[in-house]
C-alpha positions in Angstrom: 132.5 176.9 -119.9 129.4 174.5 -120.4 126.0 175.8 -121.0 124.7 174.4 -117.9 127.4 176.3 -116.0 126.4 179.6 -117.8 122.7 178.8 -116.9 123.6 178.4 -113.3 125.7 181.4 -113.1 122.9 183.5 -114.7 120.3 182.3 -112.3 122.6 183.0 -109.3 122.8 186.5 -110.5 119.1 187.0 -111.4 117.6 185.0 -108.3 118.4 186.4 -104.9 119.9 184.3 -102.2 116.7 184.4 -100.2 114.9 182.4 -103.0 117.6 179.6 -103.4 115.2 177.0 -101.9 113.1 177.4 -105.2 113.8 176.4 -108.7 112.9 178.3 -111.8 110.3 176.3 -113.6 109.1 178.9 -116.3 109.6 182.3 -117.7 106.8 184.3 -119.4 106.9 187.6 -121.2 104.1 189.9 -121.9 104.0 193.3 -123.5 104.0 194.7 -120.0 106.3 192.5 -117.8 108.4 189.4 -117.3 107.4 186.7 -114.8 109.8 184.1 -113.4 107.8 181.2 -111.8 109.7 179.6 -108.8 108.6 176.4 -107.0 109.8 175.3 -103.7 112.2 172.1 -104.0 110.5 168.8 -103.4 113.2 167.9 -101.0 112.5 170.8 -98.7 110.3 168.9 -96.4 109.1 171.0 -93.3 111.0 169.9 -90.1 107.8 168.8 -88.4 107.5 166.0 -91.0 111.2 165.3 -91.7 111.5 161.9 -90.3 108.1 160.6 -91.0 107.9 158.0 -93.8 104.1 158.8 -94.7 104.7 162.1 -96.2 102.9 163.1 -99.5 102.9 166.2 -101.6 99.7 168.2 -101.4 100.1 170.8 -104.2 101.1 174.4 -103.4 100.0 177.3 -101.3 98.7 180.4 -102.8 101.4 182.0 -104.8 103.2 185.1 -103.8 104.3 187.7 -106.4 107.3 189.9 -105.7 108.6 192.5 -107.7 112.4 192.7 -108.5 114.8 194.6 -110.7 113.6 195.5 -114.2 115.1 193.8 -117.3 114.7 195.2 -120.9 112.6 198.3 -119.6 110.0 195.8 -118.2 109.2 195.1 -114.6 110.2 191.6 -113.5 108.1 189.5 -111.0 108.9 186.4 -109.1 105.9 184.3 -109.0 106.8 181.9 -105.9 104.9 178.8 -105.1 105.6 177.2 -101.7 104.8 173.4 -101.6 102.4 171.8 -99.3 102.9 168.4 -97.6 100.7 166.3 -95.5 100.7 162.9 -93.9 99.1 160.1 -95.9 95.4 159.8 -94.9 95.5 163.2 -92.9 94.0 166.4 -94.0 96.3 168.9 -92.1 98.7 170.8 -94.4 102.4 171.6 -93.5 104.4 174.1 -95.3 107.7 175.9 -94.8 107.8 179.6 -93.7 110.2 181.7 -95.6 111.3 185.4 -95.1 111.1 186.5 -98.5 110.3 190.0 -98.5 110.1 193.2 -96.1 107.0 193.4 -94.2 104.4 195.5 -96.2 106.3 195.5 -99.4 105.7 193.3 -102.2 109.4 193.3 -103.6 112.5 191.4 -102.9 114.7 192.7 -100.1 117.3 193.8 -102.5 115.0 195.8 -104.6 113.2 197.5 -101.8 116.5 198.4 -100.3 117.7 199.8 -103.6 114.7 201.9 -104.1 114.7 203.2 -100.5 118.5 203.9 -100.3 119.5 204.8 -103.9 116.3 206.3 -105.5 114.5 207.5 -102.4 111.2 205.9 -103.3 108.8 203.4 -102.2 107.8 200.4 -104.5 104.5 202.2 -105.1 106.1 205.7 -106.0 108.5 203.9 -108.3 105.9 202.2 -110.2 103.7 205.3 -110.4 106.7 207.2 -111.9 107.5 204.6 -114.5 104.0 203.8 -115.2 104.4 200.1 -114.6 101.1 198.5 -114.9 100.0 195.3 -113.3 101.3 192.4 -115.2 98.8 190.2 -117.0 100.3 186.9 -117.8 
């Protein structure tokens, strides 16, 4: 098996299906947590602009940070960057809407469901119990 195939297999295990429109661009580890930076694909142009030839990238929306399953006894966060597009010469921004987490919970669907169903805790109770502190990159 090639190393790129192994890498692809590992990513498919670590990154939930709801985040497949995003690419892993960096991993950082601090003494308190692990952060995986994900950026939306350049090719994922919003439908409202899809057929327009004058589309230009316009940076990123504010990042969203979601907690997921821990690794190596550290909390893991996906830092998700959604792209912004605009029409050349226009200031109106366009971006895609993604359903990335349960309403009111800053965790992936899978991690939130696991905590609720298997552990019987909310994300906040879990973090308080394990004394996870906010990650400082």
